N, C-alpha and C positions, 0 to 999 in steps of 0.2 A: 210310467203310467201317469203319475201326478204331474210330471212336466208336460206331457202331451195334453192332459186335461186342461191345465192352466194356460198353455200356449194357444189352444184352440178357442179360448173364450173370445167373444167378439170385442172389438175395440173401435172407437169412433175417430181415430186419428186421421188426419188428412193425407199425410205423406207416408211413404214406407219407413223412413227413418223415425218419424214420430210414432208409428205403430210399434216398431222394435223397442224404442225407448219406453213406451207405455207398458209393453208386455214385460220388459226387464224390471220395471218398477213393481209390477204386480208380483213377479217372482220374488223379488226382494222382500216384499211385505209378507208373502206366504211363508217363505222360509224363516223369516224372523219370528213369526208366530209359532211355526213348527219348533224352532229352537227353544223358545220360551217354554213351550209345552213339554218338550223333552227334558229340559233342565228341571222343571217343576216335578216331573215324574221321578227323575233320579233322586231329587232331594227328598221326596216323600218315601221312596224305597229305602234310602240310606237312614232316614230317621226311624222308620219302623224296625229296621235291622238293628240299629243302635240300641233301641229300647229293649228289644228281645235279648240282645247280647248282654246288656246291663243286668237284666233279670237273671239270666243264666249265671253270670259271674257272681251275683249276690248269693245265689243258691250254692255255688261252688265255695264261696267264702265260709258259708255256714257248715258245709260238710262236703262229702264226695259226690260227684256227679255219676249218674248211672250211664250205661253205654249209649242209650238213646240221647241223653242230654249232651254227652261228649260229641256224638256224631252231629247233632244239631248245631253245637257251638262251632265246630269245624266248618260246617256248611255255611253258616251265617258269616263267619270270618272271611271265607273264600268269596262269598257273594258280595260282601262289603268291599273287598279289594277289587273285585271285578267292576263294581259300580264306580269306584274311584278311578280306575283305569279308563272306563268308558267316558266318564266326565272329563278327564284330562284329554282324551282323544278328541272330544267334541271341541 
């Protein structure tokens, strides 16, 4: 859908080859911006998870965690690993 939308944008190139080159350049710009946005979002999510994990770990050091905190810690750890994997795949 995004590809079709971007490809169908009008361009003012004279030849067919120039049109293709111009459209490919627009794609490159679009996906570069999309990639930066995706990386920023991943970075923010990882930071938020890291902060919450650190809070839970400081509670754990002070005493025992209840079952809800343990479940949250496991979920956060799993989510953090998933985000790392997603970042590596990108």
